[in-house]
N, C-alpha and C positions, 0 to 999 in steps of 0.2 A: 504494500500500500504506500502510495506517495503521500508524504506529509506536506501540509501547507507551509511549514516553516522548519528550519533546522533546530530551532530552540527545543531544548529538553526541559520539560516542565514537571514539577511535583506539586500536587495539591494536598494539603494536610489539615486534618482536624484532630480531635482527640481520639476518637475510636475507629476512624476509617469506615464509618457507617452511613452518615447522612450528608453533611456538607461537602466533604472531600469527594464522596462518590457521585453526588449529583454533578459537581463540576467536572469530575473525571469523565463521566458519561457524555456530558455536553461537549467538552473539548475534544474528546475522541471522535464524536460525530462530525465535528468541524475539521477533523483530520489533523489535530495537533498531536505531537509526540508527548504523551502524558502518562504519568503514574500517580497513584494516590496512596496515602499513608495515614496512620494515626500516631500520636506520640504518648498516649496514656500508658499506665501500667497494665491495664486490662481493657477489653472491649466491653463497654457498659451500655445497656439498653434499659429503658424504663420497664418496670414490672407492673403488676396489678396493684401494688401499693408503693408509696414514695420510699418507704424504707426497705423495699424488697426488689432492687434492680436485678436484671438478668446480667450476669457477668461471665465473660468467656475469655479465653486466652487468644492473643493474636495468632493467626494461622488456622483457627477452627473454621472449616468451610462455611460459607454463607448458607449452603444447603442444610448443613447440620443444625445451624441456629434456627433457620426457618422451620425445620421439622420439630425441633425442641419446643419452639413457641406454639406451634400447632397442637402439640401434645399437651401443653400446659393449659391453653385457653384460646382456641382458634378464633372464636367469635370476638373476644376482647382485642386480640392482636390484629385482627382484620379491621375492626372499627377504628383503632388508633393509628392505623397506617403502617405499622411495623412490618407486617407480612408483605405488603406492597413494596416497601422500601427494600427489604431483603431480596425480593424477587428481582427488582431492578439490579441490585448489587451483583447477584449471581450471574446475571447476563453480561456483566462487565468484566469480572475476574473471579477467581475461585474463593478467595478469603481475604479478610482484613490483614493488612501488613503494617508492621511497626517500623517507623522511619529510622529509628536508631539501629536497626539491623540491616539497613540497606547499604550496599557498597557502591551503587551507581552514582554518577555525578550529574548534576543538573545545572542548567543555566539560570533557571528561575524557580524559586520555591515560593508558593503562595499559601499562607496560613489563614484560617478562618476565625481565629480569636487570638487576643493578645497573649494569653497564657501559653498557647501552643507555639506562637512566635518566639516567646522567651525560651521554651523548651528546645526548639530547633536551634536557636543561637547558642544556648548552653551546650548542647551536644556537639555542634560544629566547632565551638571554641575549645572543647575538651580534646579534640584531635589535632595532631600536628599537621599543618598543611604540607603536602608533598608535591602537588602538581602546579601550584601557583595559578590555578584556574579560578576566576571569580564566580561567585553565585550571588544573585540578587535575591534576598529574602524580603518578602513583602507580606504585610498583614492587612486584610480587610475584615473587620468584625462582621460576622454573619450569625444571626440568632439560630439556635439549633432546633429548627422546626421545618416541616416539609416546604411550606410556602417560601420562607426566607432562604432556604437552601436552593430553591429554584431561581429566585431573584439573584442570589449570590453567584450562581453558575453563569448567568448572563453577564453580570458585572465582571467576573474574572475573565470570561471569554473576551469581552470588550477590551479590557485592559491588556490582555495577552496579545490580542490582534494588533493593537497599537504598537506593542513592543516588537512584534514580528515584522512590522513594516519599517522598522528603523534599520538604517544601514550601519549605525554605530551605537548599539544599545548602551554600552558603558558610558558613552558621552551624552546620550539623549535621555537617559532614564529619568533624571530629575524633572525635566520638562514634561515628559510623557505622564509621569505620576501626578505632577501639579495640575496638568490639564484634565486628567481623569478625575481628580478630587473635586475640581471646580464643576465638572460636568455632572457628576453623580451626587454631589453634596455629601460626601463621606470622606473621612480622613483615612489615610493609609500610613502604615509604618514601613520604613525601608532601611535596609543596611546591606552592605556588601561584605561577604565573608569569602574565604578561600579554601579550596580543596587541596 
């Protein structure tokens, strides 16, 4: 498959379930070279009570989580949209992946909340750079619900499309992000780290 851009993109949220997967699916449809991840300790999904979340390890197949929730309370998890979300996820890739275990290098990393942005920076800074290859880490706060995840995917695609059109991203990125912030009335965080 031919990609629309040479840029290698990672989209990251906490559990690699909702926001990162919605953006992953949308960017992949637009033919961007994209992967998605989570940064949390575990994959956490809401349960039938606030104090009873469903918790899984990264790497547990979306299929298995889907079947587990069906066995627990299919009607409830159908109504709250989790089964629909997992069905989408398993069409995109097999399982949630943890960013801290990935060895691939990216040009752009987009996070969906400031806490995740901080975790990505902390992880990247804990490793010694060996390739002197820059990576732009960008955060756009996206609420963790289905509707905002969809809006967030459009925003991320819009931003990444602008970056892909740049002939010198390292030089143009501040202006691209400034224009994007003005256009969508949202602030973004940005830093440059090195692999």
